[in-house]
N, C-alpha and C positions, 0 to 999 in steps of 0.2 A: 489466283491461283489456287490451285487444287491440292487436296489434303497430303498426296504424296511427292507433290512436286518438291524440288529442292530450292529453296530461294536465291533469287538471284543478289537480291539485299535485304538484310533484315534488321531493323532496328529496336531496340526494346529499352522502354524507360530512358530515353534521352533526355537529358536537361542542356540548356545553353540557357547561360548568365553571360551579361557583361558588367563589367567594373567600370562604372561612370563617375568614379573618382567619390561617391557616398559613402555613407557608413555601410549600406546595403546594396549588394549587386542587383541589380536587373535582370530579372531570370525571364527570358521570353517563350522558350519552349518547356513545357511543364510534363516531363515522362510521357514522349511521345513514343509510340510503339507501333509498327505496320511491317509486312514483308511484301516485297514485288517478285512474283515469278518471272521465267523468262517468257518471253513474247507476249506481255501485259501490255496495255495500253490504259494507263490510269492517268485521270484529272486529279488536281490538287488545287481545291477551292477553300475562301474563305473571305471576310470580310477585309480591307485594308489595316493591317496593323496587327493580323490576326497571327505572323509569324512565320508566313508561306516563305517568303523570302530567304528567311534566316534556315529554315528547315531545308530549303533545296540547298543553301550553301554547306550544309552539314553532310548531305546527301554526296554532294560533288566533290567533297574534300577540301572544299575552299577555308571552312573554318571547324575549328576543333570542337568538340562537343564538349561539355563541362562534366555531365555525369551520364552514366548507362553504356550501352553497348551498342555499336554499329559494324557488321560483318558485309563484306563484299565478296561474293564467291565462298562463303563458309570461314574466310579471313577476318578476324578481328583487325579494327583498322586503328582503335582507340591508342594503340601502343607505337603506331608506326611514327619514325621521323618523319621530317620533312621531306627528305629523299624519297623514303617509301611511298609517301602520301602523294608525292609527284610522279611515282612510278605506275602506282594503283589507279590514278587518275588518267594518265595517259592511256594506259592497258583497257580499261573497262568503261570509259564514260564518253561521252560527245556532249555537248553543249550549243544551245541555240537560244538566243537572246532577243530582248524585245528591239534593239536597235543595232542587229547584226553584228555591229564589232566587225566588220571588214577593213581591211587598210586599204585607204584610199588610191594609195601609189600603185599598188597591185592591179594586175587583170584577175577576172573573176578565175580564171585557170589558177593562178600562183597564188591565191588566197585559199581555193582547194588542197591545194597541196602542202599548206602550212602545217598540220598536224604530222605529216610524214616527217617533214623538217625539224620541226620541235620534238620529236621522239627520236629521230634518229641520226640528226646531224647533216642528212640529205636527202634527194629526193631521187629515187631509182626510177630507170625508164618505165618499170612495171608500176611502180606507184605515179607516176605519171600520167601513163593510161588507165589507172584506174581513177583518177581526177576527173581524167576527158570522160570516162564512162559515165561517172555519178550527176557532172554537169548534163550530160546527154538526157541520162535517166528523171532529170527535174525539167527538161523542156529548155535547155538553155545550149543547146548544141550549136548554135549560131551566133552566142554569145558570149564565148568562153574569153576572147582578148578583148573583151570589154572591161574598163575600171567600174568600181562601183557607183561614181556619178554619173555614169550613162546610161544605167539601169534605174528601173522604176523600183520602189519601195519591196512589191511583192516579188520582183525579180532579184532583188538584193537578198529576200529572204529565203529564195531558192538557193543562193548561192551559200546562205549560211547555213542551210539544212544539209546541202552536197557535203559541204566542209565537215559538218558532224557526222554524219555517216561515213565519210570516204576509208576509215579505217576498220570499220563494222564492228564497233563498239557493243558489247552486250546490251548498254542501257544508254540513253538519248535524255538529257535531261531539258526542259523547253520552258523559260521564264517568260510567260505573255509574248510567247512567239508571234502572235497576230495583233498584240495591244495597238500598234503603232502603224494599223493598216485600217483601208476601207473596208464596208462588209464584204463585197466582192473578193477583194483579194485576199480576206479572213478567210473564206470557205476554202478559194484556191490553194492557199497555203497547207490547212486543215486535211483537204483531201489529199494533198500532196504527202503528207507526213503519214496519213492512214495507210497510203498505197506502198509507202516505201517501210511501214512495220511489216505488212502483208508479207511483201516481196522479201524482207530480210530478215524476217523474224527475231527484230531487234526489240529490245523493252523501250516504252516511253514512261516519262512521268513527264507532266504538262500541267504547269501552273496557268490559269486562267480566270479571268472574271467573267467570262462570256458562259453563262448557262447555257446556249445553243451550243456551244462547242462542247462544254463539260457532258450535256448530255449525250453526244455522240462519242462518246469514250467508253471503255469495256467497264470502268469503274471510277468510283468516285470518292475520294477521302476529303470531309470536309474539316477545317482547322478553324478553331475559334478559340481566340484569346490563349493561343498557344498549349493546347489541348486537341485531340481528334475528337470531334462531334460526333461524325457518324464514317462508316467506311462501308460502303455499299455497290452493287451494280448500278451501273447506268439505268437500267430498266426499272430497277426498284426506285431509282431517285425519281423518274418520272411517273410512277402509279401516284 
């Protein structure tokens, strides 16, 4: 992010603790601070148990932070009620998960129209056409009416990417989006995400254990034991 850019999201001193019924709470995030600008493609890496999934849940407004500040497009989120968090999540964020989370009884097209249905309670003809266009953009123009069980793992993840991007959110959060795929499919899905990022100027925050994929992002944030160990350009990470 350039010095003059207004951050899309900004975390400052974020702590996250869980009450496990013990005298002391278990703190998972310890004062995490970083910002992501518009159009950035950022990898979040770190060993298992470092707090990556918790951090992604906080950024995704799926869990509340315990202390600190989290702003989206300049708006502080920590004081929002559940309805306010849901509205911000639907307006700003798209999600891609490792295990697709497609509805098995729905076609690929119907799965991609779900964000519009959830946000507005209906799917307009324009949104229906947008969903068709997104599936065509990810190479599934001939598979729109197939159900997830009729698609390969890589194709299912393409549907999930189309679903995440169909409402053109400013930020997509991807949690191990290639973790359940073979190497060839992983590369195809990653290339697709980079292409959609370039075409739509959407920001991405991608959690990955794959150093090959992290090195192909623009920036790498490394989380260790709930704290940021480093935040550097991918080119610096390769050096």
